[in-house]
C-alpha angles and dihedrals in degrees: 000000000000133000110200140172133183092346094312124113107223100181139348136182134189111242138172093223137351101264127161089249090059091046092049091050093050092048090051091051090052090052090050088053089057090241112150112197114218092201142346129231110196141176096235100253109173114266097018094097091053094045093051092048088055099046097034107022095171100040117107118245123207124194113222110249093211091054092047091055089047092052092051091046090055089059102040105019126229090282110042116194099210127069089237092053091048092052091047090053092044089051097048092049089062093062096106094040102051141051131250097258095050092044093049092049093051090045092052093046090050092052091048092047096051098032096118092038091057093050095055113124133192128234089279092056095252123135110259099208101049095148094057092043091053092048091052091046091053093051091046092052095047098037094097087060101040097085103028091122089066092061095052106041091157091064094055089219111193112234092213136044089224092122089067102030092047093055094054091076092053092047093048092050092053092051092050088058086070101056121176096039118140117240094261093052089045089055092050090053090047090050091053092051093048093045097049110015116078111168 
């Protein structure tokens, strides 16, 4: 788990999985290091918004556009079969090319246009278009954080976490060059990369 800013890795910790306990531990370590974040750009993992609001109630939070697109794609695929799904995908792909007002207007119009469609149920009383409903729910939940960067131009908040995510492949590739290492030695190599290698 890595906390990173402007190409510099501030803090990292080896974890089995990204739990809120691990996030809380890392944030506490950052605080102990007297590092004061000006903003956070996150991937939308459940619980992280709430945790950051508790620990940093006044710090702006930006939802990563790339991860929002990925979440929606999981629900409706890259090639939705329904007109509603196609419009949802078309809309979410404009995230990095539009502004908050325009996006919200299109999103609200989309919900109104497909209101009856999204409420359709089968003979068992289950919603028929669950993928589209989930995609819309995801956008609706994350909407307050999708354009945070617009409200704080002086902070130059990145609207994606690509700086961090894009580096993982490079680090993994370098570690794979040194096959046969035990876990402790592998961690030492990774520590060296993270300390001195800032792509």
